C-alpha positions in Angstrom: 78.1 -91.0 5.4 81.4 -90.4 7.2 80.2 -87.0 8.5 77.0 -88.5 9.9 78.9 -91.4 11.5 81.4 -89.0 13.1 78.6 -86.9 14.5 76.9 -89.9 15.9 80.0 -91.0 17.7 80.3 -87.4 19.1 76.7 -87.6 20.3 77.2 -91.1 21.9 80.1 -89.7 24.0 78.0 -86.8 25.4 76.8 -86.9 29.0 73.8 -84.8 28.3 70.9 -85.4 25.9 70.5 -83.3 22.8 67.3 -81.3 22.2 64.5 -82.4 20.0 65.5 -79.8 17.4 69.1 -81.0 17.1 68.0 -84.6 17.1 65.4 -84.0 14.4 67.9 -81.9 12.4 70.5 -84.7 12.4 67.8 -87.3 11.5 66.3 -85.2 8.7 69.8 -84.5 7.2 70.7 -88.2 7.5 67.5 -89.4 5.8 67.9 -86.8 3.0 71.4 -88.2 2.5 70.1 -91.8 2.4 67.3 -90.9 0.0 69.7 -89.1 -2.4 72.6 -91.5 -2.3 71.2 -94.9 -1.4 71.9 -96.6 -4.7 75.5 -95.5 -4.8 76.5 -96.4 -1.3 79.1 -99.1 -0.9 79.0 -101.9 1.7 81.0 -99.9 4.3 78.7 -96.9 4.0 75.7 -99.2 4.2 76.9 -100.8 7.4 77.5 -97.4 8.9 74.1 -96.2 7.7 72.4 -99.2 9.2 74.3 -98.6 12.5 73.1 -95.0 12.5 69.6 -96.1 11.9 69.7 -98.6 14.7 71.0 -96.0 17.2 68.4 -93.4 16.0 65.7 -96.0 16.3 66.6 -97.0 19.8 66.9 -93.4 21.0 63.8 -92.1 19.4 61.8 -95.1 20.6 62.9 -94.4 24.2 62.0 -90.7 23.8 58.6 -91.5 22.3 57.6 -93.1 25.7 57.7 -89.7 27.4 54.6 -87.7 28.0 55.6 -84.6 26.1 54.8 -82.8 22.9 57.4 -84.6 20.9 56.4 -88.2 21.7 54.5 -88.8 18.4 57.3 -87.2 16.4 59.9 -89.5 18.0 57.6 -92.5 17.3 57.6 -91.6 13.6 61.4 -91.3 13.6 61.6 -94.7 15.2 59.3 -96.2 12.6 61.2 -94.6 9.7 64.6 -95.6 10.9 63.4 -99.2 11.5 62.3 -99.3 7.9 65.6 -98.0 6.7 67.6 -100.4 8.9 65.6 -103.3 7.5 66.0 -102.1 4.0 69.7 -101.7 4.3 70.0 -105.2 5.9 68.1 -106.6 3.0 70.3 -105.0 0.5 73.5 -106.1 2.3 72.1 -109.7 2.4 71.2 -109.4 -1.3 74.8 -108.3 -2.0 76.2 -111.4 -0.3 76.6 -110.6 3.4 75.0 -112.9 6.1 73.1 -111.6 9.1 76.0 -112.5 11.3 78.5 -110.8 9.0 76.4 -107.6 9.2 76.2 -107.8 13.0 80.0 -108.3 13.2 80.6 -105.4 10.8 78.5 -103.1 13.1 80.4 -104.4 16.2 83.7 -103.6 14.4 82.5 -100.0 14.0 82.3 -99.6 17.7 85.9 -100.9 18.1 87.2 -98.3 15.7 86.7 -95.5 18.3 
């Protein structure tokens, strides 16, 4: 999860937008990692994963509004990352965190930079 989180921070500092191919590659790799490792992830990794999903969801949703050949693909990415974000939140709550604790943990991630 650390590698995906570090890459996300790198992307967020960029002044230019990455291509669809790079965006999709990051998303697909991240989803593959989630699918393969979800059950073993600790709370810290889950919080980071949820944060990544939230950023991917927001970015792909904005890109899906464009009138180009990738709009539908971005919409699917937004839907899948929303699902994962909600699933991770549910698991964190099931493991004892409150919604406000989850939000604070995500805010704390931004202060680490």
